[in-house]
C-alpha positions as CSV (number, residue, x, y, z in Angstrom):
1,M,-2.8,-18.8,-23.4
2,G,-5.2,-15.9,-24.0
3,Q,-4.1,-12.5,-24.9
4,D,-3.5,-10.3,-22.0
5,T,-5.9,-7.6,-22.3
6,R,-5.0,-5.4,-19.2
7,A,-3.7,-1.9,-19.6
8,D,0.0,-1.2,-19.8
9,V,0.0,-0.1,-16.3
10,A,-1.4,-3.2,-14.8
11,T,1.2,-5.3,-16.7
12,R,4.2,-3.7,-15.3
13,R,6.7,-5.4,-12.4
14,V,8.5,-3.7,-10.0
15,V,12.1,-2.7,-11.5
16,Y,14.1,-4.4,-8.1
17,E,14.4,-8.2,-7.8
18,L,15.1,-10.4,-4.6
19,L,16.8,-14.0,-4.6
20,G,13.6,-15.8,-4.2
21,E,10.5,-13.8,-4.6
22,G,10.0,-16.2,-7.6
23,N,9.5,-19.0,-4.9
24,A,7.1,-17.1,-2.7
25,L,4.2,-19.2,-1.6
26,V,0.7,-17.6,-2.9
27,R,-2.6,-18.8,-1.3
28,P,-4.9,-17.1,-4.0
29,D,-8.6,-15.9,-3.4
30,L,-9.2,-16.5,0.1
31,E,-12.3,-15.3,1.7
32,Y,-13.1,-12.6,3.6
33,T,-16.4,-10.5,4.6
34,S,-16.8,-7.4,3.0
35,S,-18.3,-4.1,4.9
36,S,-21.6,-4.9,2.5
37,G,-21.5,-8.4,4.2
38,E,-20.6,-9.8,0.8
39,S,-17.7,-12.6,0.1
40,L,-14.8,-11.0,-1.5
41,A,-11.2,-12.9,-2.2
42,F,-7.8,-11.7,-1.4
43,D,-4.5,-13.1,-2.0
44,L,-1.8,-14.2,0.8
45,Y,1.8,-14.4,-0.3
46,E,4.0,-16.0,2.0
47,P,7.9,-16.8,2.4
48,P,9.4,-19.2,0.3
49,G,9.6,-22.7,1.8
50,G,6.8,-21.9,3.8
51,D,7.9,-24.2,7.2
52,G,9.7,-20.8,9.0
53,P,8.8,-19.2,12.0
54,T,5.2,-18.5,12.7
55,P,3.3,-16.6,13.5
56,R,4.9,-14.3,11.1
57,P,4.4,-10.4,9.9
58,V,1.9,-9.4,7.4
59,V,1.7,-6.4,5.0
60,V,-1.5,-5.1,3.9
61,L,-1.2,-3.5,0.4
62,V,-4.4,-1.2,0.6
63,T,-6.3,0.5,-2.6
64,G,-8.5,3.0,-2.5
65,Y,-10.4,2.4,-6.0
66,N,-13.7,0.0,-6.5
67,D,-12.6,-3.0,-8.5
68,L,-15.4,-2.5,-11.0
69,G,-14.0,0.9,-11.8
70,M,-10.5,-0.3,-11.8
71,Q,-11.7,-3.6,-14.3
72,R,-13.1,-0.6,-16.4
73,F,-10.4,1.5,-17.1
74,I,-7.2,-1.0,-16.3
75,G,-8.8,-4.2,-17.2
76,C,-8.2,-6.2,-14.1
77,K,-8.5,-6.0,-10.3
78,A,-5.7,-3.9,-8.2
79,K,-4.9,-7.5,-7.1
80,E,-4.3,-9.0,-10.3
81,M,-2.0,-5.9,-11.4
82,E,1.5,-7.1,-11.8
83,S,2.7,-4.2,-9.6
84,Y,0.9,-5.6,-6.6
85,R,1.8,-9.3,-7.5
86,S,5.4,-8.4,-7.2
87,W,5.3,-6.4,-4.3
88,G,3.4,-9.3,-2.7
89,R,6.5,-11.5,-3.8
90,L,9.0,-9.2,-2.6
91,M,7.7,-8.7,0.8
92,A,7.6,-12.6,1.0
93,A,11.1,-12.8,0.0
94,S,11.7,-10.4,2.9
95,G,10.3,-12.7,5.0
96,M,6.8,-10.9,5.7
97,M,3.6,-11.9,4.6
98,A,1.7,-9.8,2.2
99,V,-1.9,-9.4,1.3
100,T,-3.9,-8.1,-1.7
101,Y,-7.5,-7.6,-1.9
102,E,-10.7,-7.5,-3.7
103,C,-12.4,-3.9,-3.2
104,R,-16.0,-2.7,-3.5
105,E,-16.4,0.1,-1.1
106,P,-12.4,1.3,-0.3
107,A,-13.2,2.8,3.0
108,A,-15.0,0.4,4.5
109,D,-13.6,-2.9,2.9
110,A,-9.7,-2.0,4.1
111,P,-10.9,-2.0,7.6
112,A,-12.7,-5.6,6.8
113,V,-9.5,-7.0,5.4
114,L,-7.7,-5.9,8.7
115,R,-10.5,-7.2,11.0
116,H,-10.3,-10.5,8.9
117,L,-6.7,-10.8,9.2
118,R,-6.9,-10.1,13.0
119,D,-9.8,-12.7,13.5
120,A,-8.3,-15.5,11.2
121,S,-4.7,-14.9,12.7
122,T,-3.9,-17.9,14.4
123,T,-5.6,-20.5,11.1
124,L,-3.6,-18.0,8.7
125,G,-0.1,-18.2,10.8
126,I,0.1,-14.0,11.2
127,D,1.1,-12.3,14.1
128,R,-1.8,-9.8,14.9
129,A,0.4,-7.5,16.5
130,R,2.8,-7.1,14.0
131,I,0.4,-6.0,10.9
132,A,1.7,-2.9,8.6
133,V,0.5,-1.2,5.4
134,W,1.7,-0.4,2.2
135,S,0.1,2.1,-0.3
136,C,0.9,4.2,-3.4
137,S,-0.3,7.2,-5.7
138,G,-4.3,7.8,-5.3
139,N,-4.7,4.8,-2.6
140,V,-2.6,6.6,0.1
141,P,-5.7,8.9,1.2
142,N,-7.4,5.5,1.9
143,A,-4.3,4.3,3.9
144,L,-4.5,7.1,6.1
145,G,-8.2,6.8,7.0
146,L,-7.0,3.3,7.9
147,L,-4.4,4.5,9.9
148,M,-6.2,6.9,11.8
149,N,-9.0,4.7,12.6
150,E,-7.5,1.2,13.5
151,P,-5.0,1.3,16.3
152,G,-2.1,-1.1,16.9
153,L,-0.7,-1.0,13.1
154,A,3.4,-1.1,13.2
155,G,3.9,1.2,10.2
156,A,3.1,2.5,6.9
157,A,4.9,2.8,3.4
158,L,3.4,5.4,1.4
159,L,4.6,5.9,-2.2
160,Y,4.1,9.0,-4.4
161,G,0.8,9.8,-2.9
162,Y,-1.7,12.3,-2.6
163,M,-1.6,13.0,1.4
164,L,-4.4,15.2,3.0
165,D,-5.6,18.9,2.3
166,L,-3.8,20.9,4.8
167,D,-3.5,25.0,5.5
168,G,-6.6,25.5,2.9
169,H,-5.5,23.9,0.1
170,A,-8.0,21.2,-1.9
171,H,-5.2,19.0,-4.1
172,V,-6.7,15.9,-2.5
173,A,-10.6,16.6,-2.8
174,D,-9.6,18.0,-6.6
175,A,-7.8,14.7,-7.5
176,A,-10.5,12.7,-5.7
177,V,-13.1,13.7,-7.7
178,T,-11.1,13.3,-11.2
179,F,-9.8,10.2,-10.5
180,R,-12.1,8.8,-8.1
181,F,-10.4,7.5,-5.0
182,A,-11.5,7.5,-1.8
183,T,-10.6,10.3,1.0
184,P,-12.2,8.9,4.2
185,A,-9.4,11.1,5.8
186,A,-11.0,14.5,4.5
187,G,-11.1,17.0,6.8
188,R,-8.8,15.7,9.4
189,S,-4.7,16.5,10.0
190,V,-1.3,14.9,10.9
191,H,-2.6,15.1,14.6
192,D,-5.1,12.6,14.0
193,L,-2.5,9.7,13.1
194,P,-0.9,7.9,16.2
195,A,1.5,10.0,17.3
196,D,4.2,7.0,17.7
197,L,3.1,5.6,14.0
198,P,6.5,5.3,11.7
199,L,5.8,6.2,8.4
200,F,7.9,6.1,5.1
201,I,7.0,8.4,2.7
202,G,8.8,8.1,-0.8
203,R,8.3,11.1,-2.8
204,A,9.0,11.0,-6.5
205,G,10.4,14.4,-7.4
206,R,9.5,14.8,-11.1
207,D,5.9,13.8,-10.6
208,E,3.7,15.8,-12.4
209,T,0.4,14.8,-11.0
210,P,-1.7,17.8,-10.4
211,G,-1.3,19.1,-6.9
212,L,0.2,15.6,-5.9
213,N,3.7,16.8,-4.5
214,D,2.3,20.3,-2.8
215,S,-0.1,17.6,-1.0
216,L,2.8,15.5,0.4
217,D,5.1,18.2,0.9
218,R,2.9,19.8,3.5
219,F,1.9,16.7,4.8
220,V,5.6,16.2,5.5
221,A,6.1,19.8,6.8
222,H,3.2,19.3,9.1
223,A,4.7,15.7,10.5
224,L,8.2,17.4,10.9
225,R,6.6,20.3,12.9
226,E,5.0,17.6,15.6
227,N,8.4,15.6,15.6
228,R,6.3,12.7,14.2
229,P,8.7,9.3,13.3
230,V,8.8,9.9,9.9
231,T,11.5,8.6,6.9
232,V,11.3,10.5,3.8
233,V,13.0,9.4,0.7
234,N,13.2,11.9,-2.5
235,H,13.9,10.1,-5.5
236,H,14.5,13.6,-7.4
237,T,14.5,12.4,-10.4
238,G,11.9,10.0,-10.3
239,P,8.4,10.3,-12.1
240,H,5.0,9.0,-10.8
241,A,4.8,5.2,-10.1
242,F,8.7,5.1,-10.4
243,D,8.8,1.7,-9.1
244,I,7.3,0.5,-12.2
245,T,7.9,2.8,-14.8
246,D,11.8,3.8,-14.3
247,N,14.4,1.0,-14.1
248,S,17.1,3.2,-12.6
249,Q,19.7,2.3,-9.7
250,A,17.4,5.1,-7.9
251,S,14.3,3.4,-8.2
252,R,15.6,0.2,-6.9
253,N,17.2,2.0,-4.1
254,V,13.8,3.6,-3.0
255,V,12.3,-0.1,-3.1
256,R,14.9,-1.7,-1.1
257,A,14.6,1.0,1.5
258,V,10.8,0.2,1.6
259,L,11.4,-2.9,2.3
260,E,13.9,-2.6,4.8
261,F,12.0,0.0,6.7
262,L,9.3,-2.8,6.9
263,R,11.4,-5.6,7.9
264,A,12.6,-2.9,10.7
265,R,8.8,-2.2,11.8
266,L,8.2,-5.7,11.7
267,G,11.0,-7.7,12.7
268,G,10.6,-9.9,9.6
């Protein structure tokens, strides 16, 4: 076997395991038509066995980065990161499908993936009425844009992510310049999200990423002020990316809570 040339962050799996996740069915490199008309690949994770009831709910793991940049900095595309692969298998072991995908234009390719899943739902065995979103870190602003612009989604789990610039702050905009992630929800507010959209927000209490928790805390405050259906879990000792870097019971509890939230929203 060849040497793994990916950066360390790309080789880390989720610190939580489920019985049966290793038996998840993976259909790699299926095709969808990107925003530019180019054919790009997506991977579909299915529950073990493959003979259960269909159609099934699906979770889309939304990325906010161009894969060409990802390959330069960490040595692989987002869908080739072990964290994305293990999250996909965990979701499959929990009775849901999961989708990871190639990306060129993050803000436009995420809705293109969603459109393909809905259009091909019968062929793929997907319940188009039960689609949720998962995202983390600098990918979250792109997920928020998708949630604002695409009606009918069942919920979203957002982990240790930059959120929205509120109350005159510019932490997300500044970080987007530094880290080069997409911000299609720039200039918008919590009010622009569907009023009944359930959100799970996982907070890393010891996150040292500049301005991240400030944007997250302001988002939560605004969401609660508007009485939105938001679930907030604060991993008070957790660092950024605790799901792959902090092998503790507290981290595993949050991962389990994410899976339970998605199952509850999707009926997986």
